[in-house]
N, CA, C, O and CB atoms as a CASP TS submission, in Angstrom:
PFRMAT TS
TARGET T0000
AUTHOR 0000-0000-0000
METHOD Language model
MODEL 1
PARENT N/A
ATOM      1  N   MET     1      -2.565 -23.372-173.464  1.00  0.00           N
ATOM      2  CA  MET     1      -0.897 -22.992-172.299  1.00  0.00           C
ATOM      3  C   MET     1       0.357 -23.933-173.506  1.00  0.00           C
ATOM      4  O   MET     1       0.308 -25.030-174.062  1.00  0.00           O
ATOM      5  CB  MET     1      -0.999 -24.291-169.793  1.00  0.00           C
ATOM      6  N   ASP     2       0.832 -23.410-173.496  1.00  0.00           N
ATOM      7  CA  ASP     2       2.380 -23.865-174.287  1.00  0.00           C
ATOM      8  C   ASP     2       2.832 -24.178-173.375  1.00  0.00           C
ATOM      9  O   ASP     2       2.982 -23.199-172.644  1.00  0.00           O
ATOM     10  CB  ASP     2       3.401 -22.922-175.065  1.00  0.00           C
ATOM     11  N   VAL     3       3.383 -25.604-172.674  1.00  0.00           N
ATOM     12  CA  VAL     3       3.701 -26.464-171.005  1.00  0.00           C
ATOM     13  C   VAL     3       5.234 -25.599-171.668  1.00  0.00           C
ATOM     14  O   VAL     3       5.806 -24.713-171.034  1.00  0.00           O
ATOM     15  CB  VAL     3       3.563 -29.034-170.627  1.00  0.00           C
ATOM     16  N   LYS     4       5.636 -26.045-172.893  1.00  0.00           N
ATOM     17  CA  LYS     4       7.281 -26.228-173.487  1.00  0.00           C
ATOM     18  C   LYS     4       7.907 -24.598-173.446  1.00  0.00           C
ATOM     19  O   LYS     4       9.126 -24.490-173.314  1.00  0.00           O
ATOM     20  CB  LYS     4       7.318 -26.958-175.475  1.00  0.00           C
ATOM     21  N   LYS     5       7.134 -23.439-173.550  1.00  0.00           N
ATOM     22  CA  LYS     5       7.382 -22.235-173.920  1.00  0.00           C
ATOM     23  C   LYS     5       7.221 -21.728-172.034  1.00  0.00           C
ATOM     24  O   LYS     5       8.065 -20.959-171.573  1.00  0.00           O
ATOM     25  CB  LYS     5       6.175 -21.587-175.337  1.00  0.00           C
ATOM     26  N   GLU     6       5.858 -22.370-170.962  1.00  0.00           N
ATOM     27  CA  GLU     6       6.428 -21.816-169.873  1.00  0.00           C
ATOM     28  C   GLU     6       7.300 -22.026-168.953  1.00  0.00           C
ATOM     29  O   GLU     6       7.662 -21.329-168.005  1.00  0.00           O
ATOM     30  CB  GLU     6       5.851 -21.637-169.401  1.00  0.00           C
ATOM     31  N   ILE     7       7.699 -23.347-169.418  1.00  0.00           N
ATOM     32  CA  ILE     7       9.131 -24.097-168.602  1.00  0.00           C
ATOM     33  C   ILE     7      10.259 -22.505-169.294  1.00  0.00           C
ATOM     34  O   ILE     7      10.722 -21.431-168.907  1.00  0.00           O
ATOM     35  CB  ILE     7       9.789 -26.498-169.587  1.00  0.00           C
ATOM     36  N   ARG     8      10.203 -23.242-170.305  1.00  0.00           N
ATOM     37  CA  ARG     8      11.845 -22.261-170.551  1.00  0.00           C
ATOM     38  C   ARG     8      11.542 -20.892-169.813  1.00  0.00           C
ATOM     39  O   ARG     8      12.217 -20.658-168.810  1.00  0.00           O
ATOM     40  CB  ARG     8      12.323 -21.782-172.573  1.00  0.00           C
ATOM     41  N   ILE     9      10.729 -20.098-170.153  1.00  0.00           N
ATOM     42  CA  ILE     9      10.053 -18.577-169.696  1.00  0.00           C
ATOM     43  C   ILE     9      10.752 -18.595-168.000  1.00  0.00           C
ATOM     44  O   ILE     9      11.373 -17.678-167.463  1.00  0.00           O
ATOM     45  CB  ILE     9       7.784 -18.556-169.742  1.00  0.00           C
ATOM     46  N   MET    10      10.391 -20.007-167.395  1.00  0.00           N
ATOM     47  CA  MET    10      10.556 -20.206-165.796  1.00  0.00           C
ATOM     48  C   MET    10      12.147 -19.884-165.758  1.00  0.00           C
ATOM     49  O   MET    10      12.819 -19.005-165.217  1.00  0.00           O
ATOM     50  CB  MET    10      10.095 -21.971-165.125  1.00  0.00           C
ATOM     51  N   LEU    11      12.504 -21.250-166.765  1.00  0.00           N
ATOM     52  CA  LEU    11      13.909 -21.073-166.301  1.00  0.00           C
ATOM     53  C   LEU    11      14.863 -19.904-166.810  1.00  0.00           C
ATOM     54  O   LEU    11      15.935 -19.712-166.236  1.00  0.00           O
ATOM     55  CB  LEU    11      14.560 -22.279-166.622  1.00  0.00           C
ATOM     56  N   ALA    12      14.566 -19.322-167.620  1.00  0.00           N
ATOM     57  CA  ALA    12      15.377 -18.088-167.984  1.00  0.00           C
ATOM     58  C   ALA    12      15.343 -16.926-166.867  1.00  0.00           C
ATOM     59  O   ALA    12      16.298 -16.356-166.341  1.00  0.00           O
ATOM     60  CB  ALA    12      14.807 -17.494-169.367  1.00  0.00           C
ATOM     61  N   ASP    13      13.885 -16.734-166.649  1.00  0.00           N
ATOM     62  CA  ASP    13      13.475 -15.773-165.612  1.00  0.00           C
ATOM     63  C   ASP    13      14.642 -16.433-164.524  1.00  0.00           C
ATOM     64  O   ASP    13      15.268 -15.466-164.088  1.00  0.00           O
ATOM     65  CB  ASP    13      11.603 -15.837-165.116  1.00  0.00           C
ATOM     66  N   ASN    14      15.055 -17.420-164.055  1.00  0.00           N
ATOM     67  CA  ASN    14      15.958 -17.967-163.034  1.00  0.00           C
ATOM     68  C   ASN    14      17.101 -18.207-163.331  1.00  0.00           C
ATOM     69  O   ASN    14      18.022 -18.535-162.582  1.00  0.00           O
ATOM     70  CB  ASN    14      15.616 -18.984-162.531  1.00  0.00           C
ATOM     71  N   GLY    15      17.103 -18.030-164.635  1.00  0.00           N
ATOM     72  CA  GLY    15      19.331 -18.527-164.950  1.00  0.00           C
ATOM     73  C   GLY    15      19.299 -19.645-164.934  1.00  0.00           C
ATOM     74  O   GLY    15      20.479 -19.765-164.605  1.00  0.00           O
ATOM     75  N   ILE    16      18.750 -21.264-165.049  1.00  0.00           N
ATOM     76  CA  ILE    16      18.519 -22.456-165.087  1.00  0.00           C
ATOM     77  C   ILE    16      18.433 -23.027-166.074  1.00  0.00           C
ATOM     78  O   ILE    16      17.556 -23.075-166.936  1.00  0.00           O
ATOM     79  CB  ILE    16      17.760 -22.694-164.592  1.00  0.00           C
ATOM     80  N   SER    17      19.665 -23.625-165.923  1.00  0.00           N
ATOM     81  CA  SER    17      19.375 -24.357-167.699  1.00  0.00           C
ATOM     82  C   SER    17      18.523 -25.922-167.709  1.00  0.00           C
ATOM     83  O   SER    17      18.752 -26.700-166.784  1.00  0.00           O
ATOM     84  CB  SER    17      21.285 -24.807-168.604  1.00  0.00           C
ATOM     85  N   GLN    18      17.723 -26.237-168.610  1.00  0.00           N
ATOM     86  CA  GLN    18      17.139 -27.348-168.608  1.00  0.00           C
ATOM     87  C   GLN    18      17.538 -28.634-168.069  1.00  0.00           C
ATOM     88  O   GLN    18      16.730 -29.497-167.727  1.00  0.00           O
ATOM     89  CB  GLN    18      16.941 -27.468-169.594  1.00  0.00           C
ATOM     90  N   ALA    19      19.457 -28.802-167.965  1.00  0.00           N
ATOM     91  CA  ALA    19      19.612 -30.168-167.494  1.00  0.00           C
ATOM     92  C   ALA    19      19.935 -30.032-165.892  1.00  0.00           C
ATOM     93  O   ALA    19      20.096 -30.995-165.143  1.00  0.00           O
ATOM     94  CB  ALA    19      20.837 -30.961-168.361  1.00  0.00           C
ATOM     95  N   GLU    20      20.002 -28.577-165.490  1.00  0.00           N
ATOM     96  CA  GLU    20      20.076 -28.489-164.331  1.00  0.00           C
ATOM     97  C   GLU    20      18.366 -28.611-163.489  1.00  0.00           C
ATOM     98  O   GLU    20      18.057 -29.323-162.533  1.00  0.00           O
ATOM     99  CB  GLU    20      20.917 -27.181-164.211  1.00  0.00           C
ATOM    100  N   LEU    21      17.835 -28.011-163.972  1.00  0.00           N
ATOM    101  CA  LEU    21      16.153 -28.540-163.317  1.00  0.00           C
ATOM    102  C   LEU    21      16.377 -29.761-163.771  1.00  0.00           C
ATOM    103  O   LEU    21      17.338 -29.949-163.026  1.00  0.00           O
ATOM    104  CB  LEU    21      14.471 -27.821-163.964  1.00  0.00           C
ATOM    105  N   ALA    22      16.281 -31.014-164.522  1.00  0.00           N
ATOM    106  CA  ALA    22      16.303 -32.230-164.852  1.00  0.00           C
ATOM    107  C   ALA    22      16.914 -32.837-163.294  1.00  0.00           C
ATOM    108  O   ALA    22      16.281 -33.651-162.622  1.00  0.00           O
ATOM    109  CB  ALA    22      17.205 -32.454-166.307  1.00  0.00           C
ATOM    110  N   ARG    23      18.156 -32.308-162.921  1.00  0.00           N
ATOM    111  CA  ARG    23      19.105 -32.669-161.767  1.00  0.00           C
ATOM    112  C   ARG    23      18.370 -32.252-160.566  1.00  0.00           C
ATOM    113  O   ARG    23      18.653 -32.815-159.509  1.00  0.00           O
ATOM    114  CB  ARG    23      20.574 -31.942-161.837  1.00  0.00           C
ATOM    115  N   ARG    24      17.793 -31.673-160.578  1.00  0.00           N
ATOM    116  CA  ARG    24      17.018 -31.218-159.609  1.00  0.00           C
ATOM    117  C   ARG    24      15.701 -31.932-159.014  1.00  0.00           C
ATOM    118  O   ARG    24      15.440 -32.262-157.857  1.00  0.00           O
ATOM    119  CB  ARG    24      16.729 -30.100-160.052  1.00  0.00           C
ATOM    120  N   LEU    25      14.985 -32.050-160.169  1.00  0.00           N
ATOM    121  CA  LEU    25      14.195 -33.276-160.119  1.00  0.00           C
ATOM    122  C   LEU    25      14.441 -34.726-160.087  1.00  0.00           C
ATOM    123  O   LEU    25      13.572 -35.594-160.010  1.00  0.00           O
ATOM    124  CB  LEU    25      13.593 -33.211-160.952  1.00  0.00           C
ATOM    125  N   GLY    26      15.780 -34.909-160.157  1.00  0.00           N
ATOM    126  CA  GLY    26      15.972 -36.366-159.938  1.00  0.00           C
ATOM    127  C   GLY    26      15.844 -37.267-161.088  1.00  0.00           C
ATOM    128  O   GLY    26      15.602 -38.474-161.059  1.00  0.00           O
ATOM    129  N   GLN    27      16.150 -36.080-162.681  1.00  0.00           N
ATOM    130  CA  GLN    27      16.012 -36.846-163.574  1.00  0.00           C
ATOM    131  C   GLN    27      17.703 -36.387-164.389  1.00  0.00           C
ATOM    132  O   GLN    27      18.588 -35.547-164.231  1.00  0.00           O
ATOM    133  CB  GLN    27      14.418 -36.585-164.357  1.00  0.00           C
ATOM    134  N   THR    28      17.385 -37.581-165.314  1.00  0.00           N
ATOM    135  CA  THR    28      18.379 -37.388-165.888  1.00  0.00           C
ATOM    136  C   THR    28      18.541 -36.073-167.590  1.00  0.00           C
ATOM    137  O   THR    28      17.485 -36.115-168.220  1.00  0.00           O
ATOM    138  CB  THR    28      18.608 -38.922-166.039  1.00  0.00           C
ATOM    139  N   PRO    29      19.094 -35.563-167.931  1.00  0.00           N
ATOM    140  CA  PRO    29      18.762 -34.660-169.043  1.00  0.00           C
ATOM    141  C   PRO    29      17.815 -34.875-170.512  1.00  0.00           C
ATOM    142  O   PRO    29      16.909 -34.344-171.156  1.00  0.00           O
ATOM    143  CB  PRO    29      19.998 -34.360-169.419  1.00  0.00           C
ATOM    144  N   ALA    30      18.857 -36.207-170.516  1.00  0.00           N
ATOM    145  CA  ALA    30      18.019 -36.820-171.783  1.00  0.00           C
ATOM    146  C   ALA    30      16.514 -36.866-171.600  1.00  0.00           C
ATOM    147  O   ALA    30      15.646 -36.479-172.382  1.00  0.00           O
ATOM    148  CB  ALA    30      18.456 -38.342-172.086  1.00  0.00           C
ATOM    149  N   ASN    31      16.347 -37.596-170.025  1.00  0.00           N
ATOM    150  CA  ASN    31      14.801 -37.871-169.946  1.00  0.00           C
ATOM    151  C   ASN    31      14.287 -37.041-169.756  1.00  0.00           C
ATOM    152  O   ASN    31      13.212 -37.037-170.356  1.00  0.00           O
ATOM    153  CB  ASN    31      14.269 -38.624-169.173  1.00  0.00           C
ATOM    154  N   PHE    32      14.485 -36.074-169.088  1.00  0.00           N
ATOM    155  CA  PHE    32      13.742 -34.788-168.841  1.00  0.00           C
ATOM    156  C   PHE    32      14.039 -33.757-170.476  1.00  0.00           C
ATOM    157  O   PHE    32      13.388 -32.764-170.801  1.00  0.00           O
ATOM    158  CB  PHE    32      14.533 -33.949-167.147  1.00  0.00           C
ATOM    159  N   ASN    33      14.858 -34.203-171.032  1.00  0.00           N
ATOM    160  CA  ASN    33      14.876 -33.188-172.230  1.00  0.00           C
ATOM    161  C   ASN    33      13.701 -33.750-173.684  1.00  0.00           C
ATOM    162  O   ASN    33      13.242 -33.030-174.572  1.00  0.00           O
ATOM    163  CB  ASN    33      16.773 -33.143-172.812  1.00  0.00           C
ATOM    164  N   ASN    34      13.492 -35.197-173.483  1.00  0.00           N
ATOM    165  CA  ASN    34      12.324 -36.012-174.057  1.00  0.00           C
ATOM    166  C   ASN    34      11.165 -35.724-173.588  1.00  0.00           C
ATOM    167  O   ASN    34      10.348 -35.623-174.503  1.00  0.00           O
ATOM    168  CB  ASN    34      12.413 -37.339-173.889  1.00  0.00           C
ATOM    169  N   LYS    35      10.814 -35.581-172.769  1.00  0.00           N
ATOM    170  CA  LYS    35       9.295 -35.033-172.171  1.00  0.00           C
ATOM    171  C   LYS    35       9.018 -33.755-172.267  1.00  0.00           C
ATOM    172  O   LYS    35       7.847 -33.377-172.317  1.00  0.00           O
ATOM    173  CB  LYS    35       9.058 -35.231-170.737  1.00  0.00           C
ATOM    174  N   MET    36      10.289 -32.709-172.316  1.00  0.00           N
ATOM    175  CA  MET    36      10.291 -31.685-173.209  1.00  0.00           C
ATOM    176  C   MET    36       9.895 -31.238-174.749  1.00  0.00           C
ATOM    177  O   MET    36       9.337 -30.301-175.320  1.00  0.00           O
ATOM    178  CB  MET    36      11.194 -31.553-173.121  1.00  0.00           C
ATOM    179  N   GLN    37      10.591 -32.610-175.093  1.00  0.00           N
ATOM    180  CA  GLN    37      10.553 -32.319-176.572  1.00  0.00           C
ATOM    181  C   GLN    37       8.768 -32.958-177.077  1.00  0.00           C
ATOM    182  O   GLN    37       8.387 -32.820-178.240  1.00  0.00           O
ATOM    183  CB  GLN    37      12.134 -33.335-177.456  1.00  0.00           C
ATOM    184  N   LYS    38       7.943 -33.573-176.083  1.00  0.00           N
ATOM    185  CA  LYS    38       6.506 -34.401-176.329  1.00  0.00           C
ATOM    186  C   LYS    38       5.835 -33.626-175.606  1.00  0.00           C
ATOM    187  O   LYS    38       4.632 -33.501-175.836  1.00  0.00           O
ATOM    188  CB  LYS    38       6.289 -35.991-175.887  1.00  0.00           C
ATOM    189  N   ALA    39       6.427 -32.946-174.600  1.00  0.00           N
ATOM    190  CA  ALA    39       5.026 -31.875-173.704  1.00  0.00           C
ATOM    191  C   ALA    39       4.356 -32.810-172.907  1.00  0.00           C
ATOM    192  O   ALA    39       3.189 -32.689-172.534  1.00  0.00           O
ATOM    193  CB  ALA    39       3.607 -31.062-174.807  1.00  0.00           C
ATOM    194  N   ASN    40       5.330 -34.025-172.571  1.00  0.00           N
ATOM    195  CA  ASN    40       4.493 -34.932-171.458  1.00  0.00           C
ATOM    196  C   ASN    40       4.638 -35.075-170.344  1.00  0.00           C
ATOM    197  O   ASN    40       5.162 -36.141-170.020  1.00  0.00           O
ATOM    198  CB  ASN    40       4.435 -36.008-171.575  1.00  0.00           C
ATOM    199  N   PHE    41       4.312 -34.240-169.393  1.00  0.00           N
ATOM    200  CA  PHE    41       4.034 -34.180-168.361  1.00  0.00           C
ATOM    201  C   PHE    41       2.562 -34.717-167.416  1.00  0.00           C
ATOM    202  O   PHE    41       1.498 -34.845-168.021  1.00  0.00           O
ATOM    203  CB  PHE    41       4.317 -33.123-168.425  1.00  0.00           C
ATOM    204  N   ARG    42       2.619 -34.909-166.392  1.00  0.00           N
ATOM    205  CA  ARG    42       1.596 -35.573-165.102  1.00  0.00           C
ATOM    206  C   ARG    42       1.414 -33.400-164.792  1.00  0.00           C
ATOM    207  O   ARG    42       2.057 -32.420-165.168  1.00  0.00           O
ATOM    208  CB  ARG    42       2.865 -37.173-163.172  1.00  0.00           C
ATOM    209  N   ILE    43       0.301 -33.609-164.019  1.00  0.00           N
ATOM    210  CA  ILE    43      -0.319 -32.732-163.185  1.00  0.00           C
ATOM    211  C   ILE    43       0.877 -32.563-161.876  1.00  0.00           C
ATOM    212  O   ILE    43       1.255 -31.575-161.245  1.00  0.00           O
ATOM    213  CB  ILE    43      -1.905 -33.379-162.747  1.00  0.00           C
ATOM    214  N   SER    44       1.191 -33.787-161.825  1.00  0.00           N
ATOM    215  CA  SER    44       2.015 -33.944-160.171  1.00  0.00           C
ATOM    216  C   SER    44       3.531 -33.018-160.649  1.00  0.00           C
ATOM    217  O   SER    44       4.256 -32.239-160.031  1.00  0.00           O
ATOM    218  CB  SER    44       2.511 -36.225-159.556  1.00  0.00           C
ATOM    219  N   GLU    45       3.544 -33.516-161.926  1.00  0.00           N
ATOM    220  CA  GLU    45       5.264 -32.867-162.139  1.00  0.00           C
ATOM    221  C   GLU    45       5.516 -31.749-162.712  1.00  0.00           C
ATOM    222  O   GLU    45       6.666 -31.350-162.896  1.00  0.00           O
ATOM    223  CB  GLU    45       6.183 -33.645-162.976  1.00  0.00           C
ATOM    224  N   LEU    46       3.882 -30.758-163.259  1.00  0.00           N
ATOM    225  CA  LEU    46       4.193 -29.721-163.380  1.00  0.00           C
ATOM    226  C   LEU    46       4.539 -29.031-162.444  1.00  0.00           C
ATOM    227  O   LEU    46       5.443 -28.196-162.431  1.00  0.00           O
ATOM    228  CB  LEU    46       3.567 -29.310-163.871  1.00  0.00           C
ATOM    229  N   GLN    47       3.394 -29.536-161.069  1.00  0.00           N
ATOM    230  CA  GLN    47       3.298 -29.122-159.640  1.00  0.00           C
ATOM    231  C   GLN    47       5.109 -29.037-159.270  1.00  0.00           C
ATOM    232  O   GLN    47       5.428 -27.959-158.769  1.00  0.00           O
ATOM    233  CB  GLN    47       2.245 -30.462-158.587  1.00  0.00           C
ATOM    234  N   GLU    48       5.827 -29.661-159.393  1.00  0.00           N
ATOM    235  CA  GLU    48       7.376 -29.993-158.873  1.00  0.00           C
ATOM    236  C   GLU    48       7.643 -28.969-159.422  1.00  0.00           C
ATOM    237  O   GLU    48       7.808 -28.019-158.656  1.00  0.00           O
ATOM    238  CB  GLU    48       8.315 -31.312-159.258  1.00  0.00           C
ATOM    239  N   ILE    49       7.787 -28.716-160.786  1.00  0.00           N
ATOM    240  CA  ILE    49       8.477 -28.431-161.651  1.00  0.00           C
ATOM    241  C   ILE    49       8.722 -26.897-161.193  1.00  0.00           C
ATOM    242  O   ILE    49       9.769 -26.311-160.917  1.00  0.00           O
ATOM    243  CB  ILE    49       7.888 -28.791-162.966  1.00  0.00           C
ATOM    244  N   ALA    50       7.479 -26.492-161.211  1.00  0.00           N
ATOM    245  CA  ALA    50       7.095 -25.199-160.899  1.00  0.00           C
ATOM    246  C   ALA    50       7.542 -25.012-159.376  1.00  0.00           C
ATOM    247  O   ALA    50       8.194 -23.994-159.146  1.00  0.00           O
ATOM    248  CB  ALA    50       5.521 -24.989-161.167  1.00  0.00           C
ATOM    249  N   GLN    51       7.279 -25.847-158.340  1.00  0.00           N
ATOM    250  CA  GLN    51       8.056 -25.748-157.364  1.00  0.00           C
ATOM    251  C   GLN    51       9.807 -25.256-157.069  1.00  0.00           C
ATOM    252  O   GLN    51      10.368 -24.289-156.553  1.00  0.00           O
ATOM    253  CB  GLN    51       7.814 -26.821-157.092  1.00  0.00           C
ATOM    254  N   LYS    52      10.190 -26.423-157.669  1.00  0.00           N
ATOM    255  CA  LYS    52      11.513 -26.433-157.920  1.00  0.00           C
ATOM    256  C   LYS    52      12.328 -24.419-158.291  1.00  0.00           C
ATOM    257  O   LYS    52      13.388 -23.886-157.962  1.00  0.00           O
ATOM    258  CB  LYS    52      11.527 -27.693-159.419  1.00  0.00           C
ATOM    259  N   LEU    53      11.044 -23.916-159.136  1.00  0.00           N
ATOM    260  CA  LEU    53      11.575 -22.868-159.588  1.00  0.00           C
ATOM    261  C   LEU    53      10.957 -21.161-159.020  1.00  0.00           C
ATOM    262  O   LEU    53      10.934 -20.014-159.467  1.00  0.00           O
ATOM    263  CB  LEU    53      11.415 -23.183-161.057  1.00  0.00           C
ATOM    264  N   GLY    54      10.519 -21.903-157.775  1.00  0.00           N
ATOM    265  CA  GLY    54       9.827 -20.545-157.723  1.00  0.00           C
ATOM    266  C   GLY    54       8.665 -20.306-157.715  1.00  0.00           C
ATOM    267  O   GLY    54       8.275 -19.307-157.110  1.00  0.00           O
ATOM    268  N   TYR    55       7.647 -21.252-158.467  1.00  0.00           N
ATOM    269  CA  TYR    55       6.220 -20.711-158.866  1.00  0.00           C
ATOM    270  C   TYR    55       5.381 -21.773-158.666  1.00  0.00           C
ATOM    271  O   TYR    55       5.753 -22.946-158.670  1.00  0.00           O
ATOM    272  CB  TYR    55       6.048 -20.192-160.348  1.00  0.00           C
ATOM    273  N   GLU    56       4.286 -21.406-158.494  1.00  0.00           N
ATOM    274  CA  GLU    56       3.258 -22.586-158.122  1.00  0.00           C
ATOM    275  C   GLU    56       2.323 -22.590-159.216  1.00  0.00           C
ATOM    276  O   GLU    56       1.612 -21.683-159.650  1.00  0.00           O
ATOM    277  CB  GLU    56       2.426 -22.396-156.679  1.00  0.00           C
ATOM    278  N   TYR    57       2.500 -24.134-159.684  1.00  0.00           N
ATOM    279  CA  TYR    57       0.969 -24.361-160.716  1.00  0.00           C
ATOM    280  C   TYR    57       0.041 -24.690-160.193  1.00  0.00           C
ATOM    281  O   TYR    57      -0.070 -25.299-159.128  1.00  0.00           O
ATOM    282  CB  TYR    57       0.867 -25.337-161.756  1.00  0.00           C
ATOM    283  N   ASP    58      -1.041 -24.169-161.176  1.00  0.00           N
ATOM    284  CA  ASP    58      -2.463 -24.687-160.618  1.00  0.00           C
ATOM    285  C   ASP    58      -3.360 -24.573-161.827  1.00  0.00           C
ATOM    286  O   ASP    58      -3.742 -23.542-162.380  1.00  0.00           O
ATOM    287  CB  ASP    58      -3.113 -23.749-159.282  1.00  0.00           C
ATOM    288  N   ALA    59      -3.674 -26.071-162.188  1.00  0.00           N
ATOM    289  CA  ALA    59      -4.378 -26.241-163.400  1.00  0.00           C
ATOM    290  C   ALA    59      -5.963 -26.206-162.725  1.00  0.00           C
ATOM    291  O   ALA    59      -6.347 -26.794-161.714  1.00  0.00           O
ATOM    292  CB  ALA    59      -3.878 -27.752-164.281  1.00  0.00           C
ATOM    293  N   VAL    60      -6.605 -25.470-163.476  1.00  0.00           N
ATOM    294  CA  VAL    60      -8.158 -24.890-163.681  1.00  0.00           C
ATOM    295  C   VAL    60      -9.279 -25.204-164.581  1.00  0.00           C
ATOM    296  O   VAL    60      -9.246 -24.600-165.653  1.00  0.00           O
ATOM    297  CB  VAL    60      -8.093 -23.710-163.974  1.00  0.00           C
ATOM    298  N   PHE    61     -10.230 -25.981-164.399  1.00  0.00           N
ATOM    299  CA  PHE    61     -11.021 -26.365-165.643  1.00  0.00           C
ATOM    300  C   PHE    61     -12.235 -25.340-165.026  1.00  0.00           C
ATOM    301  O   PHE    61     -12.745 -25.287-163.906  1.00  0.00           O
ATOM    302  CB  PHE    61     -11.419 -28.300-165.939  1.00  0.00           C
ATOM    303  N   LYS    62     -12.455 -24.587-166.212  1.00  0.00           N
ATOM    304  CA  LYS    62     -13.616 -23.645-166.444  1.00  0.00           C
ATOM    305  C   LYS    62     -14.074 -23.896-167.374  1.00  0.00           C
ATOM    306  O   LYS    62     -13.495 -24.294-168.384  1.00  0.00           O
ATOM    307  CB  LYS    62     -13.483 -22.408-166.494  1.00  0.00           C
ATOM    308  N   LYS    63     -16.189 -23.560-167.097  1.00  0.00           N
ATOM    309  CA  LYS    63     -17.015 -24.322-167.209  1.00  0.00           C
ATOM    310  C   LYS    63     -17.072 -23.106-168.611  1.00  0.00           C
ATOM    311  O   LYS    63     -16.802 -21.915-168.456  1.00  0.00           O
ATOM    312  CB  LYS    63     -18.156 -24.740-165.904  1.00  0.00           C
ATOM    313  N   ILE    64     -17.505 -23.770-170.026  1.00  0.00           N
ATOM    314  CA  ILE    64     -17.604 -22.905-171.386  1.00  0.00           C
ATOM    315  C   ILE    64     -19.315 -22.568-171.395  1.00  0.00           C
ATOM    316  O   ILE    64     -20.048 -23.555-171.331  1.00  0.00           O
ATOM    317  CB  ILE    64     -16.999 -23.951-172.997  1.00  0.00           C
ATOM    318  N   LYS    65     -19.704 -21.740-171.442  1.00  0.00           N
ATOM    319  CA  LYS    65     -20.757 -21.117-172.059  1.00  0.00           C
ATOM    320  C   LYS    65     -21.613 -21.974-173.121  1.00  0.00           C
ATOM    321  O   LYS    65     -22.569 -21.460-173.702  1.00  0.00           O
ATOM    322  CB  LYS    65     -20.198 -19.955-172.673  1.00  0.00           C
TER
END
């Protein structure tokens, strides 16, 4: 999964800018942009991002045969 792409799709679907999402998360746009550039998010952050945009994030591990 490309986290940056998924976040950008959710932003576009909601008509929200990356800077606005950063503010909703209590971050500066510059800090959030750095996280996006590196795709450096904790699971809890991904869950909060999803929630702020009206989605649900569920990380799942599946055993490979």
